[in-house]
N, C-alpha and C positions, 0 to 999 in steps of 0.2 A: 910504622912499628914491624921488625920484621920477626918470625915467628922463627922458634928452634926448630933446627935441622937435624934430622935421626941418625946416627952412624948403621953401619954397614950387621952391626950387629943388633941395634934397635928394631931393625930390618928383617932382620933373619928372625926373631921372636916374633914379628907381631906374622910374618911366613910360616912361622910353626903352627901360629896360635887359628889361624886361618883355615875356617874347613873347607874340606873338597867337597863339598856338596853341590845339588843341582841347586840352581839360581844366585851361587854365590859369583861375585866375583870380585877385582882386588882391583880402583880405583884411583888415579895419584888425587889428592884433594889441598889444597893453597900449601905448596910442596910437601907436602907425605904422603900417606898414601890411607886411605879406608876401606872396609869390609861392607860389600853390599848383597845383601838377597833381595832379587824382585825387586828393585828400585830404594828398599831402603836402608838406613847406614844402619850396623848396628856395631860396628868397633872400628875405631879409630886410631891411628898413630898418632901421636905429634909432640916433632923430640926425642925425648928416652922414654913415654907414655904413654899405654896404653887405655883406653877407657874402651869402656860397654854399654849398650842402651838398656836398661830396664826400665819395667814397669814400677808401681810407687813400691809396691810390699818388697822384691825384690830388691830394688835400690836399697832401701833403707837395710833390711837383710845384710848384704853388700856394706855401706856407711858403718854398719858395726863393730867392721873388722879390719885389727890397726893397719895400716899402710894405704888404706882407701882416701881418697880425695873424690869431689867433685868436679867435675871432668870445667875446665877453665881455659876454653882456646887464648883469651884474651882475659887479665887481671881482671875481673869487677864482671866479668860477661860469661857465668857458667849456661853451659850446655844442661836443660834441667835435668834430662832423663840418663847423663852420661855417667859416670862413676868410675875413677882410674884406679886399675889393678896396683895390687901392691909391688914396687920394685922385687922386695924377697921373694915374691911368686916365678922369678925369673930360674928359680933351682928348682923348684916346685912346678910345672910344666900341669902338672894333672888339676891343681885347683883354678888357674888361670885357663883352661882348657873349660872345666865344667862351666865357670858362668860365663865363656864365650857360648858355649852351647843353649845356654840362658838366654842368654840376648841374642842369636841367632832365632832362636823360637817367638821369641816378645817381635822381634818385628817383622816375619814371615807372618806373622797375625794381624797385624796391622793391615789395613785398606790400602791397593798399592797405589803409587803415587799417579797422581793426575798426570798427563801430558801435559808438554807448554802450550799456551793454547798462541797461535801465531799475531804477533800486536799491528795493528794497520799501523800506517806510514803517520807518521805527523806534521810529512810537508807542510808548513808554511806558505801560504797562498797570499798575493798580495800582485797589485795591479798600479798603475800612477792614473792619478784621479785628475781631472783637466786643469788641475792649479799647480799638477809636479812632483804632489805628495806623494807617497806612497800609501795604500789605503791597506788595513790586513784584510784579506779575506776568510780567516779559519773561522778569524769571531759570528761571521755573515755565515758559515755553512753549518758554524750548532747548533745556531737561533731558527736555522730550518728544520 
């Protein structure tokens, strides 16, 4: 499955909406881009759609506006906290900017993302038994 790619106009709209605030970064994601604050994603561009991350009350409020939809990067696989902004708001950026601000405030109040832990190598150990067959030592190591 290939994900839709944004046009230059889509990138321009995303960049217009992305706040210039401390802790806000623009990062590539799956061939598209996303906005993060302190490690938490709050704004996403997928093809020509821009989605914001909101808490339950604000999410339902935004979904009550014509042209919005639940954000589904893949059909049938919605991102629960994200709502797509109406296409009509491209000509009315102040409404979109207000929802992006609310999204940023919500994401900045979330607990910080934990640093990924380094995984221990799961190298398979084997030795040759006296009869010439390989013996898996990994299972023995787990029992100890």
